[in-house]
C-alpha positions in Angstrom: 93.8 -133.0 -47.6 95.1 -134.0 -51.0 97.3 -132.3 -53.6 95.0 -133.3 -56.5 94.2 -129.7 -57.6 97.8 -128.6 -57.7 98.3 -129.6 -61.3 96.0 -126.8 -62.4 98.4 -124.1 -61.1 102.1 -123.2 -61.7 104.1 -125.9 -59.9 107.4 -124.2 -59.6 108.6 -120.6 -59.0 111.9 -118.7 -58.9 115.2 -120.4 -58.4 113.5 -123.8 -59.1 111.8 -123.9 -55.8 108.7 -126.1 -55.7 105.5 -124.2 -54.9 103.7 -127.4 -54.1 106.3 -128.3 -51.5 105.7 -124.9 -49.7 102.0 -125.5 -49.6 102.4 -129.1 -48.4 104.9 -128.1 -45.7 102.4 -125.5 -44.3 99.5 -128.0 -44.4 101.5 -130.7 -42.6 102.5 -128.3 -39.8 99.0 -127.1 -39.2 97.0 -130.3 -39.8 97.7 -131.7 -36.3 96.5 -128.6 -34.4 92.9 -129.9 -34.1 94.1 -133.3 -33.0 95.5 -132.0 -29.7 93.1 -129.3 -28.4 95.2 -128.6 -25.3 98.4 -127.9 -27.2 98.2 -124.1 -27.3 101.0 -121.8 -28.6 102.6 -121.3 -25.2 102.9 -125.1 -24.9 104.2 -125.4 -28.5 106.8 -122.8 -27.6 107.8 -124.7 -24.4 108.6 -127.7 -26.6 111.0 -125.8 -28.9 112.5 -123.9 -25.9 113.5 -127.2 -24.3 115.4 -128.1 -27.5 116.9 -124.7 -28.2 117.9 -123.8 -24.6 120.4 -120.9 -24.6 120.1 -120.2 -28.3 119.0 -116.6 -29.0 115.2 -116.2 -29.4 114.5 -112.4 -29.4 117.2 -109.8 -29.9 116.8 -106.0 -29.8 118.7 -102.8 -29.1 117.1 -103.0 -25.6 118.7 -106.4 -25.0 117.5 -109.9 -25.7 116.2 -113.2 -24.5 117.3 -116.8 -25.2 114.7 -119.5 -25.6 115.3 -120.6 -22.0 115.0 -117.0 -20.7 111.8 -116.3 -22.7 110.2 -119.5 -21.5 111.2 -118.7 -17.9 109.9 -115.2 -18.1 106.6 -116.3 -19.6 106.2 -118.8 -16.7 106.9 -116.1 -14.2 104.2 -113.9 -15.8 101.8 -116.9 -15.7 102.4 -117.3 -11.9 102.2 -113.5 -11.4 98.9 -113.5 -13.1 97.6 -116.3 -10.9 98.9 -114.5 -7.8 97.0 -111.4 -9.0 93.8 -113.4 -9.0 93.5 -113.7 -12.8 91.6 -116.7 -14.0 90.8 -118.3 -17.4 88.6 -115.9 -19.4 89.7 -112.8 -17.6 91.1 -110.0 -19.8 94.2 -107.9 -19.4 95.2 -104.9 -21.6 98.8 -104.4 -22.7 100.2 -101.1 -23.8 104.0 -101.2 -24.4 106.6 -100.4 -27.0 108.1 -103.2 -29.0 110.6 -105.0 -26.8 111.2 -108.7 -25.8 109.2 -108.4 -22.6 106.1 -107.7 -24.6 106.1 -111.2 -26.0 106.9 -112.8 -22.6 103.9 -111.0 -21.0 101.2 -112.2 -23.4 102.8 -115.6 -23.8 102.7 -116.2 -20.1 99.3 -114.8 -19.4 97.7 -116.7 -22.3 99.2 -119.9 -20.8 96.8 -119.6 -17.9 93.8 -118.7 -20.1 93.9 -114.9 -19.7 92.9 -113.0 -22.8 95.4 -110.2 -23.6 94.2 -107.1 -25.5 97.1 -105.7 -27.5 96.5 -101.9 -27.3 98.0 -99.7 -30.0 100.8 -97.8 -28.2 100.3 -94.7 -30.3 96.7 -94.1 -29.1 95.9 -91.3 -26.7 92.8 -89.8 -25.2 89.3 -91.0 -26.1 90.5 -93.6 -28.6 92.8 -95.2 -26.0 90.1 -95.1 -23.4 87.7 -96.7 -25.9 90.1 -99.6 -26.8 90.8 -100.4 -23.1 87.2 -100.1 -22.2 85.8 -102.5 -24.8 88.1 -105.3 -23.5 86.8 -104.9 -20.0 90.2 -105.8 -18.5 91.0 -106.6 -14.9 94.5 -105.0 -15.3 96.1 -102.5 -17.7 99.8 -103.3 -18.0 101.9 -100.4 -19.3 105.6 -99.5 -19.8 106.9 -96.6 -17.7 106.9 -94.3 -20.8 103.2 -94.9 -21.3 102.1 -94.8 -17.7 100.8 -91.2 -17.7 99.0 -91.6 -21.0 97.4 -94.9 -19.8 96.3 -93.7 -16.3 93.1 -92.0 -17.4 92.1 -94.9 -19.6 92.6 -97.4 -16.7 90.6 -95.3 -14.3 87.8 -94.9 -16.8 87.6 -98.6 -17.5 87.9 -99.7 -13.9 91.2 -101.6 -14.5 94.1 -101.5 -12.2 97.2 -99.9 -13.8 100.4 -102.0 -13.5 103.6 -100.3 -14.5 106.5 -102.6 -15.7 109.2 -100.6 -13.7 112.2 -101.9 -11.7 110.0 -102.8 -8.7 107.7 -104.8 -10.8 110.6 -106.6 -12.4 112.1 -107.4 -9.1 108.9 -108.9 -7.8 108.6 -110.9 -11.0 112.1 -112.3 -10.7 111.3 -113.6 -7.3 108.7 -116.0 -8.7 109.4 -119.5 -9.8 110.4 -120.2 -13.4 109.6 -123.9 -13.2 107.1 -125.4 -15.7 103.5 -125.0 -14.7 101.0 -127.8 -14.0 97.5 -126.7 -14.6 94.3 -128.8 -14.1 91.8 -129.3 -16.9 89.5 -126.6 -15.7 92.3 -124.0 -15.6 94.2 -124.9 -18.8 93.0 -123.2 -22.0 92.2 -125.1 -25.2 92.7 -124.0 -28.8 89.0 -123.0 -28.9 89.5 -120.4 -26.1 90.2 -116.7 -26.8 93.9 -115.8 -26.6 94.2 -112.2 -27.8 92.1 -109.2 -28.7 93.7 -107.4 -31.6 92.3 -104.1 -32.6 91.2 -103.3 -36.2 89.5 -100.3 -37.6 87.1 -102.5 -39.7 85.3 -100.2 -42.1 83.7 -97.6 -39.8 83.9 -96.1 -36.4 86.4 -96.4 -33.5 88.7 -99.4 -33.4 87.1 -102.8 -32.8 88.5 -105.6 -30.8 88.8 -108.7 -33.0 88.7 -112.1 -31.2 91.8 -114.3 -31.9 91.6 -117.8 -30.6 94.5 -120.0 -29.4 94.0 -122.1 -32.5 94.5 -119.1 -34.8 97.7 -117.8 -33.2 99.2 -121.3 -33.3 98.1 -121.7 -36.9 99.5 -118.3 -38.0 103.0 -119.2 -36.6 103.1 -122.7 -38.0 101.5 -121.9 -41.4 103.9 -119.1 -42.3 106.8 -121.1 -40.9 105.9 -123.8 -43.3 105.4 -121.5 -46.3 108.8 -119.9 -45.7 110.5 -123.2 -44.8 111.9 -121.6 -41.6 114.7 -123.4 -39.8 116.8 -122.8 -36.7 119.4 -121.0 -38.9 116.9 -118.2 -39.8 116.5 -114.8 -38.1 113.6 -112.5 -38.8 114.0 -108.7 -39.0 110.8 -107.3 -37.5 110.3 -103.5 -37.2 106.5 -103.8 -37.3 104.3 -103.0 -34.2 103.8 -105.9 -31.8 100.1 -104.9 -31.3 99.3 -106.0 -34.9 98.7 -109.6 -35.8 101.5 -109.6 -38.4 104.2 -107.9 -36.4 103.2 -109.4 -33.1 102.3 -113.0 -33.9 103.4 -114.0 -37.4 106.8 -112.3 -37.5 107.6 -113.6 -34.0 106.3 -117.1 -34.0 106.9 -118.2 -37.6 110.7 -118.2 -36.7 110.5 -119.1 -33.0 108.3 -122.2 -33.5 110.9 -123.4 -36.0 113.8 -122.8 -33.6 114.9 -119.6 -35.4 115.2 -116.1 -33.9 113.8 -112.6 -34.2 115.5 -109.2 -34.2 113.1 -106.5 -33.0 113.6 -102.9 -33.9 111.2 -100.5 -32.2 110.8 -98.2 -35.2 111.6 -98.6 -38.8 114.6 -96.6 -40.1 115.5 -96.7 -43.8 119.0 -95.4 -43.1 119.7 -98.1 -40.5 117.9 -101.0 -42.1 120.6 -102.6 -44.1 123.3 -102.2 -41.5 120.9 -103.8 -38.9 120.2 -106.7 -41.3 123.9 -107.3 -41.9 125.0 -106.8 -38.3 122.2 -109.0 -36.9 122.7 -111.6 -39.7 119.0 -111.6 -40.6 117.7 -114.0 -43.3 114.0 -113.0 -43.3 112.2 -109.7 -43.4 108.6 -109.0 -42.4 107.4 -106.0 -44.4 104.5 -103.8 -45.3 104.6 -102.3 -48.7 105.3 -98.8 -47.5 108.6 -99.9 -45.9 109.8 -101.4 -49.2 109.1 -98.1 -50.9 111.1 -96.2 -48.3 114.0 -98.6 -48.9 113.8 -98.3 -52.7 113.8 -94.5 -52.5 116.7 -94.3 -49.9 120.3 -93.5 -50.9 122.4 -96.5 -51.8 124.0 -98.2 -48.8 127.2 -100.3 -48.8 125.5 -102.8 -46.5 122.7 -103.5 -48.9 125.1 -105.5 -51.0 126.2 -107.7 -48.1 122.9 -108.9 -46.7 121.8 -112.5 -46.4 118.1 -112.0 -46.7 116.6 -115.1 -48.5 113.0 -114.0 -48.2 110.7 -111.1 -47.5 107.2 -111.7 -46.2 104.4 -109.2 -46.0 101.5 -107.4 -47.7 100.8 -104.2 -49.6 103.8 -104.3 -51.9 102.8 -102.3 -55.0 103.8 -103.8 -58.4 106.2 -100.9 -59.3 107.9 -101.0 -55.9 108.0 -104.8 -56.1 110.1 -104.8 -59.3 112.4 -102.1 -58.0 112.9 -103.8 -54.6 113.6 -107.1 -56.2 116.0 -105.8 -58.8 118.0 -103.5 -56.5 118.3 -105.6 -53.4 118.3 -109.1 -54.9 116.2 -110.7 -52.3 115.6 -114.2 -53.7 112.0 -114.6 -52.6 109.0 -112.3 -51.9 106.0 -113.9 -50.3 103.1 -111.4 -50.5 99.9 -112.3 -48.7 96.5 -110.9 -47.9 94.8 -111.2 -44.5 92.9 -109.3 -41.9 92.8 -110.1 -38.2 89.0 -110.4 -38.1 88.7 -112.2 -41.4 88.0 -115.9 -42.0 90.2 -116.2 -45.1 93.6 -115.4 -46.3 95.4 -115.4 -49.7 99.0 -116.3 -50.3 101.2 -115.4 -53.3 103.5 -118.4 -52.9 104.3 -118.3 -56.6 106.0 -114.9 -56.5 103.7 -113.4 -59.1 104.6 -109.6 -59.0 101.7 -107.5 -57.9 99.4 -110.3 -56.9 98.2 -110.8 -53.3 97.6 -114.5 -53.8 95.6 -117.3 -55.2 93.7 -120.3 -54.0 95.2 -123.6 -55.3 92.8 -126.4 -56.3 93.6 -128.5 -53.3 92.4 -125.7 -51.0 89.4 -124.7 -53.1 86.9 -126.7 -51.0 88.0 -125.2 -47.7 88.8 -121.6 -48.8 85.7 -120.5 -50.6 86.3 -116.9 -51.7 84.2 -115.0 -54.3 84.2 -111.4 -55.7 80.8 -109.7 -56.0 79.9 -106.5 -57.7 79.9 -103.5 -55.3 77.7 -100.5 -55.1 80.0 -97.7 -54.0 77.2 -95.2 -53.5 75.3 -97.4 -51.0 78.3 -99.2 -49.6 76.7 -102.6 -50.3 76.8 -105.5 -52.6 75.0 -105.0 -55.9 72.0 -107.3 -56.3 70.2 -108.5 -59.4 66.5 -108.7 -60.1 66.3 -112.0 -58.1 67.6 -110.2 -55.0 70.9 -112.2 -55.0 74.4 -110.8 -55.4 76.1 -110.6 -58.7 79.4 -112.4 -59.2 82.3 -110.6 -60.9 83.9 -111.9 -64.1 87.7 -112.2 -64.7 89.5 -108.9 -64.0 86.3 -107.2 -62.9 86.7 -105.4 -59.5 84.4 -106.5 -56.7 84.3 -106.9 -52.9 85.9 -110.1 -51.7 83.7 -112.3 -49.6 84.3 -115.7 -47.9 81.8 -118.4 -47.1 81.0 -118.5 -43.3 81.3 -121.9 -41.7 82.6 -122.2 -38.1 85.7 -120.1 -38.9 84.5 -116.6 -38.3 85.5 -115.4 -34.8 84.5 -111.8 -35.4 84.6 -109.0 -32.8 83.9 -108.7 -29.2 81.0 -106.5 -30.2 78.4 -109.0 -31.5 76.5 -106.3 -33.5 79.7 -105.3 -35.3 80.4 -108.9 -36.1 76.9 -109.3 -37.6 77.5 -106.3 -39.8 80.4 -108.2 -41.4 78.1 -111.0 -42.5 76.4 -110.8 -45.9 73.3 -113.0 -46.2 71.3 -114.3 -49.1 74.3 -114.0 -51.4 74.1 -116.7 -54.0 71.1 -118.6 -52.6 68.5 -117.8 -49.9 69.9 -118.4 -46.4 73.6 -118.5 -47.2 76.1 -116.4 -45.2 79.4 -114.8 -46.3 81.9 -112.6 -44.6 82.5 -109.2 -46.1 86.2 -108.3 -46.4 85.6 -104.6 -46.9 88.2 -104.8 -49.8 87.8 -104.5 -53.5 89.8 -107.0 -55.5 90.0 -108.4 -59.0 90.9 -111.9 -60.1 92.6 -112.7 -63.4 91.9 -115.7 -65.6 94.8 -117.7 -63.9 93.2 -117.3 -60.5 95.5 -114.6 -59.0 93.9 -112.0 -56.9 94.9 -108.3 -57.0 94.1 -105.7 -54.4 92.1 -102.7 -55.8 91.0 -100.5 -52.8 89.1 -100.4 -49.5 85.4 -99.9 -49.5 83.4 -97.8 -47.0 85.0 -95.1 -45.0 88.3 -96.5 -44.1 91.6 -95.9 -46.0 95.2 -97.0 -45.4 98.1 -94.7 -44.7 101.5 -95.6 -43.3 100.4 -99.2 -43.2 97.5 -98.4 -40.8 93.8 -98.3 -41.3 92.4 -94.9 -40.7 88.7 -94.7 -39.8 87.3 -91.4 -41.0 84.5 -91.4 -38.4 87.0 -91.4 -35.6 89.1 -88.6 -37.2 85.9 -86.6 -37.9 84.8 -86.9 -34.3 88.2 -85.5 -33.1 88.0 -82.6 -35.5 84.3 -81.9 -34.7 85.3 -81.4 -31.0 87.5 -78.5 -31.9 86.0 -75.0 -31.3 84.5 -73.4 -34.4 84.0 -76.6 -36.5 80.5 -76.7 -37.9 80.8 -79.6 -40.2 83.5 -82.0 -41.3 84.1 -84.7 -43.9 87.2 -86.8 -43.7 88.6 -88.9 -46.6 91.8 -90.1 -48.2 93.4 -88.6 -51.3 95.9 -90.1 -53.6 99.4 -88.8 -53.0 101.7 -89.4 -56.0 104.5 -91.8 -55.3 103.2 -92.8 -51.9 101.4 -95.9 -50.9 97.9 -95.7 -49.5 95.9 -92.5 -49.2 96.8 -89.3 -47.4 94.3 -88.0 -44.9 92.3 -84.9 -45.8 89.5 -83.1 -44.1 87.0 -80.7 -45.6 85.8 -78.4 -42.8 82.9 -75.9 -42.6 84.0 -73.4 -39.8 82.5 -70.5 -37.9 83.8 -67.0 -38.3 87.0 -66.5 -36.5 88.0 -70.1 -36.7 91.6 -70.6 -35.3 93.2 -73.2 -37.6 96.6 -72.6 -36.0 95.6 -74.6 -33.0 93.9 -77.5 -34.8 96.9 -79.7 -35.1 97.8 -79.6 -31.5 94.2 -80.5 -30.7 94.4 -83.5 -33.0 97.7 -84.6 -31.6 96.2 -85.0 -28.2 93.5 -87.3 -29.6 94.9 -89.2 -32.6 98.0 -91.1 -33.5 100.3 -89.4 -36.1 99.2 -91.5 -39.0 95.5 -90.6 -38.5 95.9 -86.8 -38.4 94.9 -85.2 -41.7 97.8 -83.9 -43.7 95.5 -81.5 -45.6 92.6 -79.4 -44.4 90.2 -77.7 -46.9 88.1 -74.9 -45.6 84.8 -75.0 -47.4 81.6 -72.9 -47.3 79.4 -76.1 -47.4 79.6 -79.8 -47.7 77.6 -81.8 -50.2 75.4 -84.7 -48.9 73.4 -87.4 -50.5 69.6 -87.6 -50.3 70.1 -89.7 -47.1 72.3 -87.0 -45.6 75.6 -88.9 -46.0 78.7 -86.9 -46.9 79.9 -87.3 -50.4 83.5 -88.5 -50.1 84.3 -89.8 -53.5 83.9 -86.5 -55.2 86.1 -84.7 -52.7 88.7 -87.5 -52.8 88.8 -87.2 -56.6 89.5 -83.5 -56.4 92.7 -84.1 -54.4 94.8 -81.4 -52.8 96.1 -79.4 -55.8 95.5 -75.8 -54.7 95.2 -74.7 -58.4 92.2 -76.9 -58.9 90.3 -76.2 -55.8 88.0 -73.2 -55.1 88.7 -73.4 -51.3 91.9 -72.6 -49.4 93.9 -75.7 -48.4 96.3 -76.1 -45.4 99.1 -78.6 -44.8 100.7 -80.0 -41.6 102.7 -83.0 -40.5 104.2 -84.1 -37.2 107.4 -82.4 -38.4 105.5 -79.3 -39.4 102.9 -79.3 -36.6 100.8 -76.2 -37.5 98.5 -76.1 -40.5 100.0 -73.6 -43.0 98.5 -72.4 -46.3 99.3 -74.8 -49.2 100.5 -72.6 -52.0 101.8 -73.8 -55.4 105.5 -73.8 -54.3 104.8 -76.0 -51.3 102.5 -78.3 -53.3 105.3 -78.8 -55.9 107.8 -79.6 -53.1 105.4 -82.3 -51.8 105.0 -83.8 -55.2 108.8 -83.8 -55.7 109.4 -85.5 -52.4 111.3 -82.5 -51.0 108.8 -82.1 -48.3 108.0 -85.4 -46.5 104.4 -86.5 -45.9 
């Protein structure tokens, strides 16, 4: 691949750093992946572990692992898996909090060709059972803290529950940590499945996205190249390990370059800068919401002593971007756009505030992304008189789509994968993947995120599928009808969950939150509930969401009573003007 097209785009960015050098470095690191189909990520890690030995690999408040220890623990898990009768192509589900062992488990099991389903550790009840079940796992591996929650899901799916307790650890330690020798039939290739990572998609319960060995290796080396990671770097990672960014990119971008990772199980704005300084971190993996929390937090003495040289992530709003950059003096922000199930990504290597990326000329042939006009009412691409889709002009919002070649791995559910494919787009017979996201593209080629299409909205950095939330609400006694949607919350990223409910006489709203807490993770539980006499539907009997979302949660503007609750205030209470104003002022957290 040549650099011919690079002259059409900005060549240099802040601090005199060459943008083209960043692209070229990433391309060089990933270009050789196809040349050696049996060099999977576990083997690539073995190579660097031999070089780095007793240098720290993963650190955390729970303890840490050196490169040697991580490699040895992964090998023991590989042998344990073989002793359990696991073979190439079998699936294992993993439910565990963020800790070093998490990485060792899936690194070891994928070494022998086992596909590991990374289950969201916040899930409970039916959603958890669904996620475990769709993976069809032989085993469900869980931490002791999640054992009771996972037991019903394991039983329902037919998987055997394995608890990573002291007895399990003792049995694991007894196994050999020597390098494995696998025959050609046993050893996985880059074309094989490595992970199932769950995504809400645009509708319904979480879907298991297929992630091949090629993609996990590509993610680690690509971002390592863009960031120019070296052995002197340490990543601060407080994102969930069951997500592709927190669990793959933030771990292996540094590790494959000989650097290290500090894991924090949960983000804490008050502890962030002291952690960064004490752990001597140079890189930070963010989602935009975390940066907003930091900008709004009281000043910390430690924030002036950090050595962060770059922050990598997505969802950083333009207003937060400027404030974050000015206050904390992080030399570089690398914003990107990606989705686990997607066949394309965008990278803002240039550091253009607010942009999610661009496609330089030298990648234009391999990364074919277009924006097409979107029909919000019918949740579909708008088509012209010829039946083909209509391309957007500069700065015109539309749904991002990417041409499908052999790069779309999709979901385990084939039908769900097919729903992501848009056909007969610009000519009869062509196929493009729908991103489910509205974007705009300026005259310079920079893409900007606008909103999600369909029923899904983002809150607290997570995708919330309204159908899943509505199903949980509908199972509560007295609910006759329900419509779930996201509303804008001033000063907050994403959209806050809200539900309009038609209820029977005598409806007990006081017990609703506890009911939802047993079925939904905290970020998916609606903050606001509106009790309505009826819900409007379209002529095809679909709930009208846009109108309700536009009305928001201002009690003065709504004809219906509104109630408010959070995990800190776990009973829905009437939202009066005083409480509403406290929420807007940030006195009451949401």
